[in-house]
C-alpha positions in Angstrom: 5.0 -5.8 -43.9 8.7 -6.5 -44.0 10.0 -9.1 -41.5 13.4 -7.5 -41.7 12.0 -4.2 -40.5 10.6 -5.9 -37.4 13.9 -7.8 -36.8 15.9 -4.7 -37.0 13.5 -2.7 -34.8 13.8 -5.5 -32.2 17.5 -5.3 -32.2 17.5 -1.6 -31.8 14.9 -1.7 -29.2 16.8 -4.3 -27.2 20.1 -2.4 -27.4 18.4 0.9 -26.4 16.7 -0.8 -23.5 20.0 -2.4 -22.2 21.9 0.9 -22.6 19.1 2.9 -20.7 19.1 0.2 -18.1 22.7 0.3 -17.6 22.5 4.0 -16.9 19.5 3.5 -14.6 21.5 0.7 -12.6 24.5 3.0 -12.2 22.4 5.7 -10.6 20.3 3.3 -8.4 20.4 3.9 -4.7 21.7 7.5 -5.2 19.9 10.7 -4.5 17.9 11.4 -7.6 16.8 14.9 -8.8 13.1 15.3 -8.5 11.2 17.3 -11.2 7.9 17.0 -9.5 6.6 15.5 -6.2 2.9 14.5 -6.5 0.5 13.0 -3.9 0.8 9.5 -5.4 3.6 9.7 -7.9 7.1 11.2 -8.4 8.7 12.6 -11.6 12.4 12.4 -11.7 15.0 14.1 -14.1 16.1 10.5 -14.9 12.7 9.7 -16.4 13.4 12.5 -18.9 17.0 11.6 -19.5 16.3 8.0 -20.1 13.5 8.7 -22.6 15.8 11.0 -24.3 18.5 8.4 -24.6 15.9 5.8 -26.0 14.6 8.4 -28.4 17.9 9.2 -29.7 18.8 5.6 -30.3 15.4 4.7 -32.1 15.2 7.8 -34.3 18.8 7.3 -35.3 17.9 4.0 -36.9 14.2 5.1 -37.8 14.1 8.8 -38.3 10.7 8.9 -39.7 9.1 7.1 -36.9 7.0 8.6 -34.1 7.9 8.5 -30.4 4.9 8.4 -27.9 6.3 8.3 -24.4 5.4 9.1 -20.8 7.8 12.1 -21.0 6.5 13.4 -24.3 6.4 13.3 -28.0 9.2 13.1 -30.6 9.9 12.2 -34.2 7.3 12.3 -37.0 3.9 12.3 -35.4 2.2 11.6 -38.8 4.1 8.2 -39.2 2.3 5.0 -39.4 5.0 3.6 -37.1 4.9 4.7 -33.5 7.2 3.7 -30.7 5.6 3.5 -27.2 8.0 4.3 -24.4 8.0 4.0 -20.5 11.5 5.0 -19.6 11.1 4.0 -15.8 7.9 2.1 -15.1 8.0 2.0 -11.3 9.6 5.4 -10.7 8.5 5.5 -7.0 10.2 2.1 -6.5 13.4 3.5 -8.0 13.3 6.6 -6.0 12.8 4.8 -2.7 15.6 2.4 -3.5 13.3 -0.7 -4.2 14.8 -2.8 -6.8 11.6 -3.5 -8.8 11.2 -1.3 -12.0 11.8 -1.6 -15.7 12.1 -0.1 -19.2 9.3 -0.8 -21.6 9.5 -0.3 -25.3 6.8 -1.2 -27.9 6.4 -0.6 -31.6 3.1 -0.4 -33.3 2.2 0.0 -37.0 -1.2 1.4 -37.9 -2.4 0.7 -34.4 -1.3 -2.9 -34.2 1.6 -3.6 -31.7 4.5 -5.3 -33.6 7.0 -5.9 -30.9 7.5 -5.6 -27.2 10.6 -5.4 -25.0 10.6 -5.2 -21.2 14.0 -4.8 -19.3 14.6 -5.2 -15.6 18.0 -3.8 -15.2 18.4 -4.8 -11.5 17.8 -8.5 -12.3 19.2 -8.3 -15.9 16.0 -9.9 -17.2 14.9 -9.1 -20.7 11.6 -10.1 -22.2 11.0 -9.8 -25.9 8.5 -10.7 -28.5 7.3 -9.9 -31.9 3.9 -10.0 -33.6 3.0 -13.6 -34.4 6.0 -15.1 -32.6 6.8 -16.6 -29.3 7.7 -14.7 -26.1 11.1 -14.9 -24.6 12.9 -14.2 -21.3 16.6 -13.8 -21.7 16.5 -15.8 -24.9 14.4 -18.8 -23.5 10.8 -19.3 -24.6 8.2 -18.7 -21.9 4.5 -19.4 -21.5 1.8 -18.4 -19.0 1.2 -20.6 -15.9 -0.9 -23.8 -16.4 -3.0 -23.2 -13.3 -6.8 -23.4 -13.6 -8.1 -22.8 -10.2 -8.5 -19.2 -8.8 -7.7 -20.5 -5.4 -4.2 -21.5 -6.6 -3.5 -18.2 -8.3 -1.1 -15.4 -7.5 -2.7 -12.1 -8.6 -1.3 -8.5 -8.9 -3.9 -5.8 -8.0 -2.7 -2.4 -9.3 -3.6 0.9 -7.5 -3.9 4.1 -9.5 -3.5 7.7 -8.6 -6.9 9.2 -8.4 -9.4 8.8 -5.6 -11.9 7.0 -7.8 -9.4 4.4 -9.2 -7.9 3.9 -5.7 -11.3 3.3 -4.2 -12.1 0.9 -7.1 -8.9 -1.0 -6.3 -9.7 -1.2 -2.7 -13.1 -2.7 -3.5 -11.6 -5.4 -5.6 -8.8 -6.3 -3.3 -10.7 -8.0 -0.5 -12.6 -10.1 -3.1 -9.4 -11.5 -4.4 -7.6 -11.7 -1.1 -10.4 -14.2 0.0 -10.4 -16.1 -3.3 -6.7 -16.5 -4.4 -3.5 -18.0 -3.0 -2.0 -14.5 -2.6 -2.4 -10.9 -3.9 0.6 -8.8 -4.7 1.1 -5.0 -5.2 4.5 -4.4 -6.7 4.4 -1.0 -8.4 5.3 -1.7 -11.9 2.5 -2.5 -14.5 5.0 -3.5 -17.2 6.7 -6.1 -14.9 3.4 -7.3 -13.7 2.6 -8.2 -17.3 6.0 -9.6 -17.9 5.5 -11.9 -14.8 2.0 -13.0 -16.1 3.7 -13.9 -19.4 6.3 -16.1 -17.8 4.0 -17.7 -15.3 5.2 -16.0 -12.1 1.8 -14.4 -11.7 -1.6 -15.8 -13.0 -3.3 -12.5 -13.4 -2.8 -8.7 -13.3 -5.7 -6.3 -12.8 -5.4 -2.5 -12.9 -8.2 0.1 -12.9 -6.4 2.9 -14.8 -2.9 2.8 -16.5 -1.5 4.5 -19.6 -0.8 2.9 -23.0 3.1 3.1 -22.3 2.6 1.0 -19.3 1.1 -1.9 -21.1 1.8 -1.8 -24.7 4.8 -4.1 -24.7 3.3 -6.4 -22.0 0.1 -6.8 -24.0 1.9 -8.5 -26.8 4.1 -10.5 -24.4 1.1 -12.0 -22.5 -0.8 -12.8 -25.7 2.1 -14.5 -27.4 2.9 -16.4 -24.2 -0.6 -17.8 -24.5 -2.4 -15.6 -22.1 -5.4 -13.2 -22.4 -5.4 -9.5 -22.3 -8.4 -7.1 -22.1 -8.3 -3.3 -21.9 -11.1 -0.8 -21.8 -11.0 3.0 -22.2 -12.0 4.6 -19.1 -15.2 6.8 -19.4 -14.0 9.4 -16.8 -10.6 9.7 -18.6 -10.1 8.8 -22.3 -6.3 8.9 -21.8 -6.5 6.0 -19.3 -7.3 2.4 -19.7 -8.5 -0.3 -17.4 -6.7 -3.7 -17.8 -7.1 -7.4 -17.0 -4.4 -9.8 -18.1 -4.3 -13.4 -17.0 -3.2 -16.9 -18.2 -6.6 -17.6 -19.9 -7.3 -20.6 -17.8 -8.4 -19.3 -14.5 -11.8 -17.6 -14.2 -11.5 -14.1 -12.9 -14.0 -12.7 -10.6 -16.8 -10.7 -12.3 -16.8 -7.0 -11.6 -19.5 -5.8 -9.1 
């Protein structure tokens, strides 16, 4: 596989993420147009507009590639190259004016993730990595935390949108609350993974997410020296359960 293709793709992904992030930042805190208000989620017009912007930038450089995003498909769906895009990971945070959200872009080739970019527009923090390489935050190499004791760990427990996955998360939370330094529930899977990759968190556990939530973060965590496990949910083949951690602490076994 050509290194130059990955290098060019990374540059394009970073530029697209930064451009989309600048747009989101300029709209942050203003009344956002809602496309759909759900019980545990919100869909904004900005989600669609942001994915359209990213799609346009990616396909302008790689017109034969496929786009697989939270807001739909584009490009050549028969391509061996597929961009996986979450235009706003943390939409509910964004809508409520909570400055904790991000853009996540990954590229995979024949099923293998080749690069990952996660951009937090509010803090101007950009994580990037390519297959076989190190992970970076704003150009500086990063690694997972060195902590080995679960009692010293900060762990993010994600909550999903269905009754079954919410209940599963609720059952897990007290076990970790009693075992770790602190639990956090921040509302952005991609940022949770980025935080594991740079050692801010020691682990992230989520019962049900989509591929676009975690594709870029998976490669970041692995290239930063951590461990990542995902399992397709039996009750919904479009969703996956995820555990990501520094690879040093021992996570609690499922009950």
